[in-house]
Structures are given as structure tokens and as C-alpha cells.
Steps between C-alpha positions, in 0.01 A plus 500: 500500500640839398554738788293819513684826441368799696526875446739679739675830559819553696451585866756777450265671249215490752729649767617768255137597421420508872430182696217503753299271726130437447303687235627785286229706332727652235532205260575730205826594676619140456320340208678693226833361615381155609324438168768657282653244265848421629413552866298178531589151384425134571659259747416135573240502778700264726788750492283810543313361801822483700679809371426822693724698260207483255130582536239301310231727354158379619168655394262493797146570382220586743166407344243750626129574461333789682736497797516123540816308408546144382650276771620142467710242683807347333449124490762226512564523125640854529833547322647700788501247787592770754154655447281187514184530716534877521213729406566742216341792317768507229470319167813467290838340495836482333547655160655236276635485149238265357416706195687827531854617439761291678701806592292780649154650523357844446171617652285362217654155537457522878129590476442214255674270746279621786183435299622150419602425860168615648311312229681177595379523858149641472229554239365856515157493337436874483664820378760667722758778523860413593697764692856480636473669839810414706819300540540251782818390676562300815855396580404356840421153360693256281229521235490879509876546469500359147174653372372848410126543456322726253153554646215516252134557578249348260172690545228260382164607356339192663627255767528212253818296551571129498823317580706325237783360714468216749713684756234770540237408760220680690461777242275783623465880498551646849458845649789690652364419848486127422857510369623681811344223710701244300820702492704257712430214257608699192837482326723799577441684172124475546530630858687805370231559235213460749664758728477757215198361319296822484789685338574217252136479388465876458797541264473504121819486295 
């Protein structure tokens, strides 16, 4: 079986642009450089997962309808074993080189990759708007040290979503209050998003 190659940037580029912890609500300050051809490239996933000198670029899409956000639990088939059984409000995953340039991505290639990644995990059966609203970084965990999240909000016209992947279980739209009640059972990135949920949902890029 051929190993997956995943999209990365050098940690030094992130530090140069201005590293931070948690959410950063100025994504445009970073995306031009991160998605500039030559600044991102592909590494074998097994190498990237254990190499904190690189950050894997991960789209993290919140699926929202009228103030409620899609929540699910990562089942045993999840690709990232360190997140199994955790609740999540983020859909998305590694950007790979399946059908794009082997060398680097620009923003158009990235957005096409996001659409493909989300479409692999869930089936959105309504129209929606996709907005990039923040970047997400957490160096306090092993998973976080090697990943950099780009937070999208998909604003759905209707709450019509079904799962496509076996690892997604207990799919449901929850209010901010319901998510706060479940905060302790959420993966770290989702906790950070729940803490700033009102701001994330109000932004339009």
C-alpha cells in the first residue's frame, strides 16, 4: 500500500509569520504565505506525524445552521488514533496529493482539497457558504505540535447532513449551550472553537 503524502509548511515559516496559541482571527495575515507555491510541499504522513519542525495544514470546518453546530464522536475507525472516542465539531483532515500537484498548492488548489475532504466525510444535502474565519494552533499536545488548523465555517441553508465515513458517529446539530456542557469530552481543537463559538459564527470572510 502506497503511503499517503500530506501537505506541510515549515514550522520556521509559521514562527516567522507570528506563532500563537489557540485561535487567531487574522487568517489573511498567514494564508497568502502558507498557500504560496514554494512555501508548502508534501511529506510522507508517517514522517510528518513525528516531526515538529513541520506543520501539517488541516482544514477544520464547522458545519453550522442558525446558531447550531454539527457535533459527532470519532469512532474506532478514525485515522488519528490519538483522537478516538473524542467529540468533535470539526470536519476535515490532511490535505494529500491524490489529484493535485505533487509539489505545492495555491489557494485554489487548497479550497478544492477542502471541498473534497469534507465531501469524503459527510454528505451536505443543501446549499451553503464557506468562509475561512480563523487559524488554530495548539502546541500543548503531541497532535497539535505537528498540525496547523484553518478554521472554516460552512453556513448551511438547511440542517441536512448525513455521514459518509464509518468513523463518524452520533451526528447531530447542537446549540452553543449543549456544546459547552460537553466541552470536557471534546478534542482540544473543538474545545478552543467552542470557547469562541459566537465570534467564529459571526464572521464572514
